[in-house]
LUMGUDO-767667 format. One record per residue (C-alpha): x, y, z; residue in one letter. Coordinates in steps of 0.2 Angstrom, whole numbers, plus 5000, padded with zeros to 4 digits. Example, Ala and Ser with C-alpha at 12.3 -4.5 7.8 and 13.67 -1.06 7.14 Angstrom:
@c1->5062 | c2->4978 | c3->5039 | resn->a;
@c1->5068 | c2->4995 | c3->5036 | resn->s;
//
This chain:
@c1->4904 | c2->5070 | c3->4993 | resn->m;
@c1->4912 | c2->5052 | c3->4999 | resn->n;
@c1->4930 | c2->5051 | c3->4997 | resn->n;
@c1->4927 | c2->5033 | c3->4995 | resn->k;
@c1->4945 | c2->5028 | c3->5007 | resn->m;
@c1->4940 | c2->5018 | c3->5021 | resn->q;
@c1->4952 | c2->5022 | c3->5036 | resn->i;
@c1->4957 | c2->5010 | c3->5049 | resn->l;
@c1->4960 | c2->5019 | c3->5067 | resn->v;
@c1->4972 | c2->5010 | c3->5078 | resn->v;
@c1->4973 | c2->5022 | c3->5097 | resn->e;
@c1->4968 | c2->5016 | c3->5112 | resn->d;
@c1->4965 | c2->5031 | c3->5119 | resn->d;
@c1->4948 | c2->5035 | c3->5118 | resn->a;
@c1->4947 | c2->5053 | c3->5119 | resn->p;
@c1->4959 | c2->5055 | c3->5102 | resn->v;
@c1->4952 | c2->5039 | c3->5096 | resn->r;
@c1->4937 | c2->5050 | c3->5097 | resn->s;
@c1->4945 | c2->5065 | c3->5089 | resn->l;
@c1->4953 | c2->5057 | c3->5074 | resn->i;
@c1->4934 | c2->5048 | c3->5071 | resn->t;
@c1->4925 | c2->5063 | c3->5072 | resn->t;
@c1->4937 | c2->5071 | c3->5060 | resn->t;
@c1->4936 | c2->5058 | c3->5047 | resn->l;
@c1->4915 | c2->5057 | c3->5048 | resn->k;
@c1->4914 | c2->5077 | c3->5045 | resn->a;
@c1->4925 | c2->5073 | c3->5031 | resn->h;
@c1->4913 | c2->5059 | c3->5021 | resn->d;
@c1->4929 | c2->5046 | c3->5025 | resn->y;
@c1->4921 | c2->5028 | c3->5032 | resn->s;
@c1->4932 | c2->5021 | c3->5046 | resn->y;
@c1->4935 | c2->5007 | c3->5057 | resn->l;
@c1->4943 | c2->5006 | c3->5073 | resn->t;
@c1->4954 | c2->4996 | c3->5084 | resn->a;
@c1->4961 | c2->4999 | c3->5102 | resn->p;
@c1->4975 | c2->4987 | c3->5100 | resn->n;
@c1->4987 | c2->4978 | c3->5089 | resn->g;
@c1->4979 | c2->4961 | c3->5086 | resn->n;
@c1->4962 | c2->4968 | c3->5083 | resn->q;
@c1->4971 | c2->4981 | c3->5071 | resn->a;
@c1->4979 | c2->4966 | c3->5062 | resn->i;
@c1->4963 | c2->4957 | c3->5064 | resn->l;
@c1->4952 | c2->4972 | c3->5054 | resn->e;
@c1->4966 | c2->4975 | c3->5044 | resn->a;
@c1->4966 | c2->4958 | c3->5034 | resn->s;
@c1->4946 | c2->4956 | c3->5036 | resn->s;
@c1->4942 | c2->4972 | c3->5028 | resn->h;
@c1->4954 | c2->4978 | c3->5018 | resn->n;
@c1->4957 | c2->4996 | c3->5023 | resn->p;
@c1->4964 | c2->5011 | c3->5011 | resn->d;
@c1->4975 | c2->5017 | c3->5025 | resn->v;
@c1->4978 | c2->5014 | c3->5043 | resn->m;
@c1->4982 | c2->5027 | c3->5056 | resn->l;
@c1->4992 | c2->5019 | c3->5069 | resn->l;
@c1->4995 | c2->5025 | c3->5085 | resn->d;
@c1->5012 | c2->5016 | c3->5093 | resn->l;
@c1->5010 | c2->5014 | c3->5112 | resn->g;
@c1->4996 | c2->5000 | c3->5112 | resn->l;
@c1->4994 | c2->4989 | c3->5126 | resn->p;
@c1->4997 | c2->4972 | c3->5116 | resn->d;
@c1->5010 | c2->4975 | c3->5107 | resn->m;
@c1->5022 | c2->4988 | c3->5099 | resn->d;
@c1->5017 | c2->4999 | c3->5086 | resn->g;
@c1->5030 | c2->4994 | c3->5075 | resn->v;
@c1->5027 | c2->4977 | c3->5078 | resn->e;
@c1->5009 | c2->4980 | c3->5071 | resn->v;
@c1->5017 | c2->4987 | c3->5056 | resn->i;
@c1->5030 | c2->4974 | c3->5054 | resn->r;
@c1->5016 | c2->4959 | c3->5054 | resn->k;
@c1->5006 | c2->4967 | c3->5040 | resn->i;
@c1->5020 | c2->4972 | c3->5029 | resn->r;
@c1->5025 | c2->4952 | c3->5028 | resn->t;
@c1->5005 | c2->4952 | c3->5018 | resn->w;
@c1->5000 | c2->4968 | c3->5013 | resn->s;
@c1->5006 | c2->4987 | c3->5008 | resn->n;
@c1->4991 | c2->4994 | c3->5014 | resn->l;
@c1->4998 | c2->5014 | c3->5017 | resn->p;
@c1->5003 | c2->5016 | c3->5035 | resn->i;
@c1->5002 | c2->5033 | c3->5044 | resn->i;
@c1->5011 | c2->5033 | c3->5062 | resn->v;
@c1->5001 | c2->5046 | c3->5074 | resn->i;
@c1->5013 | c2->5045 | c3->5089 | resn->s;
@c1->5017 | c2->5055 | c3->5104 | resn->a;
@c1->5035 | c2->5047 | c3->5101 | resn->r;
@c1->5044 | c2->5061 | c3->5093 | resn->s;
@c1->5062 | c2->5056 | c3->5093 | resn->e;
@c1->5071 | c2->5054 | c3->5076 | resn->d;
@c1->5076 | c2->5035 | c3->5080 | resn->t;
@c1->5056 | c2->5030 | c3->5086 | resn->d;
@c1->5053 | c2->5039 | c3->5065 | resn->k;
@c1->5066 | c2->5030 | c3->5059 | resn->i;
@c1->5062 | c2->5013 | c3->5067 | resn->d;
@c1->5044 | c2->5014 | c3->5061 | resn->a;
@c1->5047 | c2->5020 | c3->5044 | resn->l;
@c1->5061 | c2->5008 | c3->5040 | resn->d;
@c1->5048 | c2->4993 | c3->5047 | resn->a;
@c1->5038 | c2->4999 | c3->5033 | resn->g;
@c1->5028 | c2->5015 | c3->5038 | resn->a;
@c1->5022 | c2->5029 | c3->5024 | resn->d;
@c1->5021 | c2->5043 | c3->5036 | resn->d;
@c1->5024 | c2->5050 | c3->5052 | resn->y;
@c1->5013 | c2->5063 | c3->5063 | resn->i;
@c1->5019 | c2->5068 | c3->5080 | resn->t;
@c1->5006 | c2->5072 | c3->5094 | resn->k;
@c1->4999 | c2->5085 | c3->5097 | resn->p;
@c1->4993 | c2->5086 | c3->5078 | resn->f;
@c1->4982 | c2->5096 | c3->5069 | resn->s;
@c1->4968 | c2->5090 | c3->5062 | resn->v;
@c1->4971 | c2->5101 | c3->5048 | resn->e;
@c1->4989 | c2->5090 | c3->5046 | resn->e;
@c1->4979 | c2->5074 | c3->5048 | resn->l;
@c1->4969 | c2->5079 | c3->5033 | resn->l;
@c1->4983 | c2->5086 | c3->5022 | resn->a;
@c1->4995 | c2->5070 | c3->5024 | resn->r;
@c1->4977 | c2->5058 | c3->5020 | resn->l;
@c1->4975 | c2->5070 | c3->5005 | resn->r;
@c1->4994 | c2->5065 | c3->5001 | resn->v;
@c1->4991 | c2->5046 | c3->5003 | resn->t;
@c1->4974 | c2->5047 | c3->4993 | resn->q;
@c1->4983 | c2->5056 | c3->4978 | resn->r;
@c1->4999 | c2->5043 | c3->4980 | resn->r;
@c1->4987 | c2->5027 | c3->4979 | resn->l;
@c1->4977 | c2->5036 | c3->4964 | resn->a;
@c1->4993 | c2->5039 | c3->4956 | resn->a;
@c1->5000 | c2->5022 | c3->4958 | resn->s;
@c1->4984 | c2->5014 | c3->4954 | resn->q;
@c1->4985 | c2->5026 | c3->4935 | resn->n;
@c1->5004 | c2->5020 | c3->4934 | resn->q;
@c1->5001 | c2->5003 | c3->4935 | resn->q;
@c1->4985 | c2->5007 | c3->4923 | resn->n;
@c1->4993 | c2->5016 | c3->4911 | resn->c;
@c1->5010 | c2->5014 | c3->4906 | resn->s;
@c1->5027 | c2->5013 | c3->4912 | resn->s;
@c1->5030 | c2->5034 | c3->4910 | resn->v;
@c1->5029 | c2->5043 | c3->4927 | resn->f;
@c1->5024 | c2->5061 | c3->4928 | resn->e;
@c1->5025 | c2->5073 | c3->4942 | resn->n;
@c1->5023 | c2->5092 | c3->4935 | resn->g;
@c1->5037 | c2->5096 | c3->4922 | resn->n;
@c1->5046 | c2->5080 | c3->4928 | resn->l;
@c1->5043 | c2->5063 | c3->4917 | resn->k;
@c1->5052 | c2->5048 | c3->4919 | resn->i;
@c1->5051 | c2->5035 | c3->4906 | resn->d;
@c1->5057 | c2->5018 | c3->4914 | resn->y;
@c1->5057 | c2->5009 | c3->4899 | resn->a;
@c1->5069 | c2->5020 | c3->4890 | resn->a;
@c1->5079 | c2->5024 | c3->4905 | resn->g;
@c1->5076 | c2->5042 | c3->4903 | resn->c;
@c1->5072 | c2->5057 | c3->4911 | resn->a;
@c1->5066 | c2->5075 | c3->4905 | resn->y;
@c1->5063 | c2->5090 | c3->4916 | resn->l;
@c1->5052 | c2->5103 | c3->4903 | resn->s;
@c1->5053 | c2->5090 | c3->4890 | resn->d;
@c1->5073 | c2->5094 | c3->4890 | resn->e;
@c1->5083 | c2->5077 | c3->4894 | resn->e;
@c1->5091 | c2->5074 | c3->4912 | resn->l;
@c1->5109 | c2->5070 | c3->4910 | resn->h;
@c1->5109 | c2->5059 | c3->4926 | resn->l;
@c1->5122 | c2->5048 | c3->4931 | resn->t;
@c1->5117 | c2->5028 | c3->4934 | resn->p;
@c1->5115 | c2->5032 | c3->4952 | resn->i;
@c1->5106 | c2->5047 | c3->4952 | resn->e;
@c1->5094 | c2->5040 | c3->4940 | resn->y;
@c1->5092 | c2->5023 | c3->4951 | resn->k;
@c1->5088 | c2->5038 | c3->4966 | resn->l;
@c1->5077 | c2->5046 | c3->4955 | resn->l;
@c1->5066 | c2->5031 | c3->4951 | resn->c;
@c1->5066 | c2->5025 | c3->4968 | resn->l;
@c1->5060 | c2->5042 | c3->4975 | resn->l;
@c1->5045 | c2->5043 | c3->4960 | resn->s;
@c1->5041 | c2->5026 | c3->4962 | resn->r;
@c1->5038 | c2->5030 | c3->4981 | resn->n;
@c1->5030 | c2->5048 | c3->4978 | resn->v;
@c1->5023 | c2->5055 | c3->4994 | resn->g;
@c1->5031 | c2->5044 | c3->5005 | resn->k;
@c1->5046 | c2->5046 | c3->5018 | resn->v;
@c1->5059 | c2->5035 | c3->5013 | resn->l;
@c1->5073 | c2->5032 | c3->5027 | resn->t;
@c1->5092 | c2->5033 | c3->5023 | resn->h;
@c1->5092 | c2->5015 | c3->5029 | resn->t;
@c1->5081 | c2->5009 | c3->5015 | resn->f;
@c1->5087 | c2->5020 | c3->5002 | resn->i;
@c1->5105 | c2->5015 | c3->5004 | resn->t;
@c1->5100 | c2->4996 | c3->5004 | resn->q;
@c1->5089 | c2->5000 | c3->4989 | resn->k;
@c1->5104 | c2->5007 | c3->4978 | resn->i;
@c1->5121 | c2->4999 | c3->4988 | resn->w;
@c1->5115 | c2->4984 | c3->4996 | resn->g;
@c1->5120 | c2->4990 | c3->5012 | resn->s;
@c1->5118 | c2->5004 | c3->5023 | resn->s;
@c1->5135 | c2->5009 | c3->5033 | resn->w;
@c1->5139 | c2->5027 | c3->5035 | resn->d;
@c1->5150 | c2->5030 | c3->5022 | resn->n;
@c1->5134 | c2->5023 | c3->5010 | resn->d;
@c1->5123 | c2->5038 | c3->5020 | resn->v;
@c1->5140 | c2->5050 | c3->5015 | resn->a;
@c1->5137 | c2->5044 | c3->4998 | resn->s;
@c1->5120 | c2->5045 | c3->4995 | resn->l;
@c1->5120 | c2->5065 | c3->5004 | resn->r;
@c1->5133 | c2->5068 | c3->4991 | resn->v;
@c1->5123 | c2->5060 | c3->4975 | resn->f;
@c1->5107 | c2->5069 | c3->4983 | resn->m;
@c1->5113 | c2->5086 | c3->4981 | resn->a;
@c1->5120 | c2->5081 | c3->4964 | resn->s;
@c1->5102 | c2->5077 | c3->4960 | resn->l;
@c1->5095 | c2->5093 | c3->4966 | resn->r;
@c1->5105 | c2->5103 | c3->4955 | resn->k;
@c1->5099 | c2->5094 | c3->4940 | resn->k;
@c1->5082 | c2->5094 | c3->4945 | resn->l;
@c1->5078 | c2->5109 | c3->4957 | resn->e;
@c1->5078 | c2->5126 | c3->4949 | resn->s;
@c1->5081 | c2->5134 | c3->4967 | resn->s;
@c1->5089 | c2->5120 | c3->4978 | resn->p;
@c1->5086 | c2->5131 | c3->4995 | resn->d;
@c1->5067 | c2->5128 | c3->4990 | resn->s;
@c1->5065 | c2->5111 | c3->4981 | resn->p;
@c1->5049 | c2->5107 | c3->4972 | resn->q;
@c1->5052 | c2->5089 | c3->4971 | resn->f;
@c1->5062 | c2->5082 | c3->4983 | resn->i;
@c1->5060 | c2->5085 | c3->5002 | resn->q;
@c1->5073 | c2->5082 | c3->5016 | resn->t;
@c1->5067 | c2->5077 | c3->5032 | resn->h;
@c1->5082 | c2->5080 | c3->5041 | resn->i;
@c1->5092 | c2->5064 | c3->5051 | resn->g;
@c1->5078 | c2->5054 | c3->5044 | resn->v;
@c1->5078 | c2->5052 | c3->5024 | resn->g;
@c1->5069 | c2->5061 | c3->5010 | resn->y;
@c1->5053 | c2->5060 | c3->5000 | resn->r;
@c1->5048 | c2->5064 | c3->4983 | resn->m;
@c1->5033 | c2->5078 | c3->4983 | resn->l;
@c1->5019 | c2->5076 | c3->4973 | resn->r;
@c1->5019 | c2->5092 | c3->4963 | resn->v;
//
């Protein structure tokens, strides 16, 4: 089976690069490689790959800078693979426009799982563009045109902020959205009190959305970082 996805692997450490490319080859992904940031940007613009796997510690420029440059012209999904494990590093990369973040050392199973999530998100996004203005995820349905959301065909009674949050998460299903990104989109600012408000609204939304808030089905919390809508 050919996965029909081309992956750009940006990694200057040869053994790690070899591990990733061997894994991709074994699972029928086609791939390109780049050992530094400038080459990564060149390959991304020349070959238009489906996904980029990006190390942050590159010899010529920081990986966050690579993300920022690519985001000026492309929505290419970028999964960071980095030894930097601090929340601030994750937040910097995600705020710059990365879609996901894997910390080294990582398992190949985790890498393949994150790629499958990205693949499903790309397919869902394509279907959304092709089909209609209705988003469906398990028993959750959002009719963007009508401004309504339904759970098991029952209309959800959401406040305007809750509805905006739900739409923002659904339009980025599978992607970790940072507190800063969400508050900028919802309130146009990102002060501490906006983040505090976000937590309150998210808790309220979850009560209406999740049958068991302690084991959420739809919205996953990334502590200290942000939130992600899961593809059910």
